[in-house]
C-alpha positions as CSV (number, residue, x, y, z in Angstrom):
1,E,-19.7,7.4,44.4
2,G,-17.4,6.2,41.7
3,W,-17.2,3.4,39.2
4,Y,-14.2,2.6,37.1
5,Q,-13.6,0.1,34.3
6,A,-10.1,-0.5,33.0
7,A,-9.1,-2.5,29.8
8,L,-5.8,-3.0,28.0
9,T,-5.7,-1.1,24.7
10,G,-3.1,-0.3,22.1
11,P,-0.2,-2.5,21.0
12,V,-0.4,-5.6,23.2
13,V,3.3,-6.5,23.1
14,S,5.0,-3.2,23.8
15,E,6.3,-0.7,26.3
16,A,3.9,1.8,24.6
17,A,0.8,-0.1,25.6
18,S,-1.9,1.6,27.6
19,V,-4.9,0.9,29.7
20,T,-8.1,2.9,29.0
21,V,-10.2,3.7,32.0
22,T,-13.8,4.7,31.9
23,A,-15.0,6.5,35.0
24,R,-18.5,7.4,36.2
25,L,-18.8,9.6,39.3
26,V,-22.1,10.7,40.9
27,I,-21.7,14.1,42.5
28,R,-24.2,15.7,44.8
29,S,-24.0,19.4,45.3
30,A,-25.8,21.3,48.1
31,V,-24.1,24.6,47.1
32,D,-26.5,27.1,45.4
33,G,-24.5,28.3,42.4
34,Q,-21.1,27.3,40.8
35,W,-18.5,25.4,42.8
36,S,-15.5,23.2,42.1
37,T,-14.4,19.8,43.3
38,E,-11.1,17.9,42.7
39,L,-11.5,14.7,40.7
40,P,-10.3,11.5,42.3
41,F,-7.8,10.6,39.6
42,H,-4.6,12.5,38.8
43,N,-1.6,12.3,36.4
44,V,-3.7,10.7,33.7
45,A,-4.2,11.4,30.0
46,L,-7.9,12.6,29.9
47,T,-9.6,12.0,26.5
48,S,-13.2,12.7,27.3
49,A,-15.1,14.5,30.1
50,K,-18.9,15.1,30.3
51,L,-21.1,16.4,33.1
52,N,-24.8,15.3,32.7
53,G,-24.1,14.4,29.1
54,Q,-22.6,17.8,28.2
55,P,-18.9,18.7,27.8
56,A,-17.5,19.4,31.3
57,A,-15.7,22.5,32.5
58,L,-12.3,21.4,34.0
59,Q,-9.3,23.2,35.4
60,S,-5.9,21.5,35.7
61,G,-2.8,22.2,37.7
62,A,0.0,20.3,39.4
63,G,-1.2,17.0,37.8
64,K,-4.6,17.4,39.4
65,L,-8.0,18.0,37.7
66,T,-10.8,20.1,39.1
67,L,-14.4,19.9,37.9
68,I,-16.5,23.0,37.8
69,V,-20.1,22.1,38.9
70,P,-22.6,24.8,37.7
71,K,-25.5,24.4,40.2
72,A,-26.9,22.4,43.1
73,G,-28.3,19.0,42.7
74,L,-27.3,15.5,41.6
75,H,-24.8,15.3,38.7
76,V,-23.3,12.5,36.7
77,F,-19.7,12.9,35.5
78,D,-18.4,10.6,32.8
79,A,-14.7,10.5,31.9
80,E,-12.3,8.5,29.8
81,F,-8.6,8.5,30.4
82,S,-5.5,6.3,29.8
83,V,-2.6,5.3,31.9
84,P,0.7,3.7,30.6
85,A,1.0,-0.1,30.8
86,K,4.1,-2.3,30.6
87,V,3.3,-5.4,28.6
88,L,5.7,-8.3,27.8
89,G,4.1,-11.2,26.0
90,P,1.0,-12.4,28.0
91,S,2.1,-10.6,31.2
92,G,1.8,-6.9,32.1
93,S,1.2,-4.3,34.7
94,F,-0.1,-0.7,35.2
95,T,-0.6,1.7,38.0
96,L,-3.9,3.5,38.5
97,P,-3.5,6.7,40.8
98,L,-6.7,7.4,42.7
99,T,-7.7,9.5,45.7
100,A,-10.2,8.5,48.3
101,T,-13.9,8.8,47.6
102,P,-16.9,7.8,49.8
103,A,-17.6,4.7,47.6
104,A,-15.8,3.4,44.5
105,K,-15.3,0.2,42.6
106,L,-12.8,-0.8,39.9
107,A,-13.4,-3.5,37.3
108,F,-10.4,-4.7,35.2
109,L,-11.2,-6.6,32.1
110,L,-8.6,-9.5,31.9
111,P,-6.6,-9.8,28.7
112,Q,-6.8,-13.6,29.0
113,K,-9.4,-15.6,30.9
114,E,-6.8,-17.8,32.6
115,S,-4.8,-15.0,34.2
116,S,-3.2,-14.8,37.6
117,V,-3.7,-11.2,39.0
118,R,-2.0,-9.3,41.7
119,I,-3.1,-5.9,43.2
120,N,-0.3,-4.2,45.1
121,G,1.3,-7.7,45.5
122,S,-1.8,-9.3,46.9
123,T,-4.0,-12.0,45.3
124,T,-6.8,-11.8,47.8
125,I,-8.2,-8.2,47.7
126,Y,-10.3,-8.6,44.6
127,R,-13.2,-10.7,43.4
128,R,-12.9,-12.7,40.2
129,L,-15.8,-12.9,37.8
130,P,-14.7,-15.7,35.4
131,D,-18.1,-16.2,33.8
132,A,-18.5,-12.5,32.9
133,D,-18.1,-11.7,29.3
134,P,-15.3,-10.6,29.1
135,P,-13.8,-12.1,32.3
136,R,-12.9,-9.5,34.9
137,I,-11.9,-8.8,38.4
138,E,-13.6,-6.3,40.8
139,L,-12.1,-4.5,43.8
140,P,-13.0,-1.6,46.1
141,V,-10.9,1.5,45.5
142,D,-12.7,3.9,47.8
143,R,-9.6,4.4,50.1
144,G,-7.6,5.6,47.1
145,G,-3.9,5.2,46.5
146,D,-1.7,4.0,43.7
147,F,-3.2,0.6,42.6
148,Q,-0.4,-1.5,41.0
149,I,-2.3,-4.1,38.9
150,S,-0.3,-6.9,37.3
151,W,-1.3,-10.1,35.4
152,Q,0.3,-13.2,33.9
153,P,-0.9,-16.5,32.6
154,D,-1.8,-19.1,35.3
155,Q,1.1,-21.4,36.2
156,A,0.5,-25.2,35.8
157,Q,2.0,-27.5,38.4
158,G,2.0,-31.2,38.4
159,A,0.4,-32.9,41.4
160,G,3.2,-35.4,41.9
161,A,5.9,-32.7,41.9
162,A,4.7,-31.5,45.3
163,V,4.8,-34.8,47.2
164,V,7.9,-35.6,49.3
165,H,7.9,-38.6,51.7
166,V,10.2,-38.5,54.7
167,E,10.8,-41.3,57.2
168,S,12.7,-40.3,60.3
169,V,14.3,-42.2,63.2
170,T,15.5,-40.6,66.4
171,A,17.6,-42.4,69.1
172,A,18.7,-41.1,72.5
173,T,21.6,-42.8,74.3
174,I,22.0,-41.9,78.0
175,D,25.2,-43.0,79.8
176,D,27.8,-41.7,82.3
177,A,29.2,-39.3,79.7
178,G,25.9,-37.6,79.0
179,V,23.1,-37.7,76.5
180,K,23.7,-38.5,72.8
181,L,21.0,-37.8,70.3
182,S,21.1,-39.4,66.8
183,A,18.6,-38.7,64.0
184,G,18.3,-40.3,60.6
185,F,16.1,-39.2,57.7
186,K,15.1,-41.0,54.5
187,Y,13.7,-38.8,51.7
188,R,11.7,-40.1,48.7
189,V,10.8,-37.6,46.1
190,R,8.4,-38.7,43.4
191,Q,9.4,-38.1,39.9
192,G,7.5,-38.4,36.6
């Protein structure tokens, strides 16, 4: 089982901004003795790793991290890492590379309360918690993949700008030469 929390850190208006991710994984081992397991995140800048509150033994190679589990039983692995973010004013994006786990959830702390968020281009695969402090979104990430998360301020649209009235008239004339169809349209677009 995995739980991730991501938050924007560093210079907020910069190409050098980053997102800090806190991860907690619950690992159950039935192997009597030491064994290793690949961690479900890769190509990240790891800043902290603890297994059961103690420094964790890790191996790295080809952008992947492997955790050394010392004995059988239930273990809690806590890690903190960062991924680069692109931020331009109040808008930004980052990619979180994860591999599949049996169960996992990601919470992203929104930089502004009134933000429009897209996950891999979709606006429907997450749950918004606007009353949380700070406001956040949550989404399942158990299937893994590269999660492209982007945000921008909500767009305001006037209610009258979307109303267009159309009147139409259609006439059919049938004679020896054939059928002639005529159509007329009158458009009214509200302004102001």
